[in-house]
N, C-alpha and C positions, 0 to 999 in steps of 0.2 A: 504494500500500500504506500502511495506517495505522500510524503509529508508536505502540507501546504504552509506557506509562510504567513504569519499574522500580518494584517495590514499595517499595524504600528511598526513592524520590523521591515516592511517592504523597502523603504527608501535606503535603509542601511544595507540590506541585502543587495540592492541594485548597485550601490556605490562599491561594496566589497567585491562583487563579481566583476564590475568594470575595471577595478584596479588590477585584479588577477588577469583578466583578458588583455589589458594594456601591456602588462609585463610579457605575456606570451607573444604579443604582436611585436614588441620591441626586441626581445631576446632570441627569438627562434625564427619561425617561418613566415613572419609578417602577418598580414591581415587574414590570410587563408587559415593559418593554424589557430588564430583567435576565434574564427567563426566555427571551426570544427569543435573547439573546446566549448563554445556556446551551445552548439547542437547537442553535445554530450550532456551538458548541464540541463538543457530543456527536455531531453528525453528522460533523464533521471527524475526531474520534477513532475513528470506526467503531462506536460503541456503538449508535446508532440504526440499526436494520436496514431500516426501511421509509421511503421518501421520499414516500409517498402517491400516487405517480404512477399506480399500478395501480388505485387506487380508482375505482369508478364509482358515481355517485349517481343514483337514480331518484326522481322525485316522482310520487305517485299522488293525484289529486284526487277529491273527492266529485263525483258527476255533477251535483248541483243546488245544493249548499251550498258556501260559501267555506271548505272544510276540506281538509286534505291530510295525508298521511303520507309518510315518505321511507324508502328502503332504501339502505343502503351495502353495495355488493359489494366485499369486502375480502379477497382470497385469502390474502395474507400473514398475516392475523390468525390463521388456522388453525394457524400454526406457533408461536404464542406459548407454548404449554405445553411446547415443546421447550427453551425457555430459550435464553440466548445466552452463558452462561459455563461455566467448569469446575466440577466437582462436589466435588472434594477439594482441600483447601488444601495449598500447599507446606509444606515443613518450617519450623517456627517461626511459622507463621500459625495463628490461632485459629479453630476451627469453633464458632460461637455459635448458640444457639437453633435447633437442627436445620437449620442452614445457611440461615436466613431471608435472602432476597436483598433485604430492605429495611433490613437492619442494616449500618451503615457498615463495621464491621470485616470482615464477610463480603464486602461489595461490593469491598473492596480487592483480595482475591485471586481472587474469582470472575470478575471482569471484567478481571483482569490489568492493572489501572490505567486502563482505558478510561473507566470511569464515574466521574464526579465530580458531587457534589450542591452545591446552594446553600443555605446555612443561613438559615432564616427564623424570625423570632420573631413571635408574636401575643400578645394580652393573656393568653391562657390556655395557651399551649404553645410548644414548640420543634419545628421541622420541618426535614427535609432535602428540598429540591425535587429530584426525580430525574426525568429525562426517560424516557418510556415507549419502549422499543425497538421496539414494535409499535403505533404510535399509531393512534387512531381519527380524530383531527382534527389540525389544525395546533397546534403548541406544546402537545401533550398531556403534562402533567406530573403525576407522583404526588408528593403532599406527605406524606411518611412521618414519623411522630413519631420523634424521636431516641431516645426510650426505647422499648424493645420491650414494648409493651402490646397487649392483644387488640383486634381490630377491633370486637367486639361492644359495643354501647352499649344497655343495657337501658332500656326505656321504662316498665316496671312495677315497678322496684325501685331503691332507693337504695344497694343493696349492690354497688358497682361495683369491678371489678378493674382497670379502665383508665380511659378517658375517661368523664366524666359527660355526660348529655344536654345540660345547660346549657353545658358547655365546648365540646362539638361544635358547637352552634348559634352560639356566640360566634365560634369560629374560622372556621367556614364562611362566616358573614356578613361578618366582617371582611375575609377574603381576597377575597370577591366584590367588596367595595367597593374594594379595592386593585387589583383586576383587572377593570375595567369592560368590557373587550372580550372577556372570557372567560365561560365558564359553569363553575360548580363543583358537585361532587356528592359525596355519601357513599353508598356501597352497604353495607347491612348484611349480616351473615352469612346466607346463604340468600336474599339479594336482589341478587345480582350480584357480591358480593365474591369475588375469586379468591384472596385471601390473608387467612385468618381469624386468623392469629396476631399480626399487626402492624398497628396502627392507621394508616390513611391516608385522605386525601382525594384527589380527582382534579379537575384543571381542564384545559380546552382552550379555544383561541381560536375565536371565531365565524368562519364562512366569510364571505368578502367578498361573494360573489354571492348567497347565501341565508342571511343572518345570523340570522334568527329561526327558531325551531323550531315544529313544529305545536302543541305545548302552549301556546305563547304567542299563537297565533291564536284560541284558544277563549275563550268568555265564562265568567265566574264569577258566582256569587250575590254580593249585597252583604252585608257583615257587619251583623248585626242591631244590635249595640250597640258595635262597635268593638273588642271583645275577642275575639269568636268569629272563626274563620277564614272565608274565602270558599271555596265549594265549586265545583269545575269542573262545567260543563254540557256534555252531549252528548259525552263522551269515554269511551273504553272502560275507562279506569282511574280509580279514585276518587282524586282529588287535592285537597289542601287548600292554601290560599295565605294568606300574610300579607305586607303591604307597609308600608314606612315606614323610619324610621331603624333603625340596628342595635339600639340599646337597646330600642326599641319592639317590634320584630319578635321579638327573642330572648325578652323577658319575656312577651309575649302567647303565643307559640308554646309556650314551656316550660310556662306555666301551663295552657293548654288541653290539651296532650298529657298532662301528669301527672294532670290531673283527669278527662279524658274518654276516655282510651285504653281503659279497661276496658269501655266500652260497645260496642266494636267486635266483641267476641265471639270473639276468637282467644286461645287459651290462652297463658299466659306463655311456655312453652318453645317455642312455635311463632311467636311474634310477633317480627317484625323490621321494617326500614324502609329507605326511600330518602329522602334530603333533597337538594334541588337549590337552588342560590342564584345569583342574578344581581343586577346593580346597574344603576343609571341610568348614562348615558353619562359623567357627571362623577363617578361613584362616591359620590354623596351619600346615596341611598336604596337599600334592598335589597328584593328580592323573594325570599321563601323558600317553596318547595314541600315539602310533606310527604306521603309516600305510605306508609301502613301496609301491611305485607306479611305473608304467611303463608309460612314457610320451606318448606312442602310444595308451594307453587305458585311455583316459581322459573323455569319454562321456558314459552316461548310455543308450543313444538312438541313436546308430550309430554315426553320426557326430554331434549330438545335445545333449544338456543337460549335461552341465559340472558338474562333481562330485568334490565338494570341501568339506570344513570342515562341513558345515551343513548337506550335503547329507551323509557324513560318519557317522554322529551322528544318522542318520535314518530318516531325514526329507528331502524329495525331493522337490525342488523348481520348480514350473511350472509357466512360465510367457508367453510363446509364444501362439499364437492362436491355433496351433496344439496341444500343451500340454493341454491347457484349454479344448479343445474338448474331449480329452481322459477322463477328469474328468466328463464333462457334459454328455457324453454318457455312463457312468458307466463302462468304460473299466479298471479301476484301482481297484486292490484289494491287499491283503497282498502278494500274490505270484507274482503278476506283479512287485511290488517294489523289492521283494527279488531277482527275476531274473535280473532286471535292474541293481541293485547294484553289482551283481555277475560278471557283464561284466568287471568291472575294477579291480577285485581282483588279487593279485599276489599269487604265490605258496610259502608257508612257511612250515618248519618242526619244531616241538617242541620236 
């Protein structure tokens, strides 16, 4: 039975764990080791619900080309909308921002002391690293801004109420370089984000046996002048890519997006996006993927099956009974997934 921390001791426990994790970050393997230690702590506290043992992963290859897609059969993921905490605060505890469960003051009473985050600073922001109770991959962490600001990052306007596009790119790329064994992503509102009211990024650790994702197996066009992005070839989703140092990637991506996004032809109120970032093994250079999205095309299966960062990478998550039936009856193959992902693609010209 897991022991819960009394609410009066919560802040002390938060400070103590952060001090321990900071030492791990400074003295050993950097931020990656600190997040693994955080995951171990959150598993022992009982906050993490899924140990990933029930997940089954299937690889579907193209019959003639060296391409593949993956499916993750994840039954426990279907329970994520039920939540893991209590809904009403005890006496003398504050109910903030409609009970947002990425706000620390709500986390304190919602999880009855079980959930503790790790405070992380970037050049552009302050975050709490919070483990996902229903993870998709090993060391699946949500990096929530300490300030309660909206998830929406507009691509066609400078009138921002939360994160600006340049700040998003800086933070995502910096964290990717600090976590070279992880993959990081931002899901926009209407592009896989399940929490629209609180800005957050997500990172997870690569699998040891199949570390690369299908999107990383594909070819891209060459940049014509070094400033334009590379465009993916023979992939069901339109994807743009920049590679280089953090400063190079951020400046080139920001300039291209702000100057060229209007040509995509999606109206401002429907335009959203996914960003994915990875880094080289030593964390020296970064690869940034940009996927413009239409908020009205969020699902791969009609009104079901949200397409977020993991699906963009080429791994479809199937959790519902109907989705599991598709797998069990042998209805899934490479071409099924290719068609499913093509449903959310936008038109781009290169």
